[in-house]
C-alpha positions, 0 to 999 in steps of 0.5 A: 259394823262387821269389822267392829264385831270381829274385833270384839272379844270372843266372850262378848260376841257369844253374849251378843249372839245369845241376846240375839237368840232370845230376841229372835224367839220373842223374849223381851229384855227386862231391867231390874233394880240392884236393890230391893226391899230386904223383906223380899229376900227375908221372906223367901230365904228358901229360894236363896243360896248364900247370904244377903248384903244389906244397906240402910237407905236415907229414909231408914229402910233396910234394902238388900243388894239383889242375891237372886234375879228370879225373885225380882222377876217374880215380884215384877211380873206379879205386880205388873200382871201383863202378858208382855212379861211372859217371856223375858231375858236379862243380863244382870249381876247378883251379889252374895256373901259367904264365909270363905269367899267374902263379897261375891258378884256374878253376872248372869244372862238368862231367860224366864218363860212364865206359864203353866206347865205344858209339854211345848213350854218345857220343850221351848226352854230346853230348845233355847238351852241347847241352842245357847250351849251350841253358841258357846261351844260345839262340844256341849251337853245338856243334862236333864233331871226332875225335882219331883222324881227325888222328892216323891221317893222321899215324901213318906220316908221317915227320916230326920231332916238332917239325914235326908239332906245328907243322903241328898248330898251323897246322891248328888256326889254319886256316893252309894256307899255312904248312903248304904251306911246310913240306911242299912240298919233303918227298919222303917224303910223296906228293903225294896225302897232302900235298893231303889235309893241305892240306885239313884246315884247311878240313874243316868243315861238316855231315858230308855236306859233309866227306865230299864234300870227302874223296871225291877222296882215297884214305882209310885204313880207320881214317878211313873207319870214323871217318867212318861212326861220326860219320855214325851219331852225327849221324843220331841227333843231328838226330832230336832237335836242330836240325841248325843247332846242330851243326857238324863241324870237323876242324881242331880238334886237342886234346891227342892224348895225352889224347883218342882219339875224339870231341872237342867244343867249345861256343860261345855268342853274344858269347863268342869262346872255347869255354865248353864243352870235352871229348871221349873219353879212354879212354887215361887209364884204361889208365894206371890199369890199368882196362879201360874208356873215358870221355867227358865235358866241362867248362864253364869257368864263369869264361868266363860272367862277362862274358856274365852280367854283372848291372850292376843286380843287387840286393844285397838287397831290403830295408834295415831300419834299427833302434834298440834299443827291442825286439829280440824284435819286430824279430827277428819282423818280420825273420823274417816278411819273410824267410819272404815271400821277401825278402832283408833286411839289418838295420843299427843306425840309429846306425851311425857312418860307415855309407853305406847308399846304397852298396847297391842295394836295393828298399825301406828300412824303419825300425824305431824305438821298437818300431814299423815306422813308415816305409817308403820 
């Protein structure tokens, strides 16, 4: 078994170790349908990024290829109402369309923790995220934010929806300059609030550094509460993990209609985009009429393809070319080689047009006239 695992691609070994991690912490693997009723997604468009692929079943009902895994999990948990689904993990594909990319299919491996928010539940999911990143690469960073931080600042700001969305985009891109152009002539927003908004793209670092930057502003009670909760979370995290692996960045703005609390993004070296993404999304279960909360994250496994590229990955260990002299003995030899942990490809030696050199392997055996007589 060890030899078999050592012959797996690096990416598949990482995914195997991630599943083992989630199993070890009591998360149950869940399987989900690829197709759901179209109405599930149509009624929850706010929670979906990208367009939906639809198909008509033989009964005339409109179905959709799953564009979002969390919605399917929320539906299942809300319907089943059993504690066995409080902690789940999955490895599933999502399907979307876009104007530029066309049809898109991505695999995700993720975890969901169902339950009303507590310090420990937030810590548990952050801890799993940090352990997941460490499995992927020793050079990693987890970036934390909070959806409520931004939303509480803009809650009572009199701005058109499109302008707000544009400001959110600039904050996300750390573009203070264009935010100032939009707001500098706005007389409905106080100078102090404008200065706080201008500061948002620069609010990154450890929590103490961020608190120092914010100390010159009069913060509303909600922000004060959020900062206190994040400080408590951070103090717990650094008791178990290297503080250099955790960064806070309040310029990260994810779907505010979806997330309502802690937000996270995970990065590893040599990959510019986040390989791990998630957060707290209590609002979703409210839509299903369930009084609970939820937090989770997903690893977009397709993003790991380049990082774990195996140029010298062997197709198999042994190429065994055979004639038709003694199939019983041949089968026995092959079974013994496999039991020793080898990956064996058998091929008739008389195969016309077979180019065996296209394969990458360690050894070549030839079984001829009832004997395994040549080893190369």
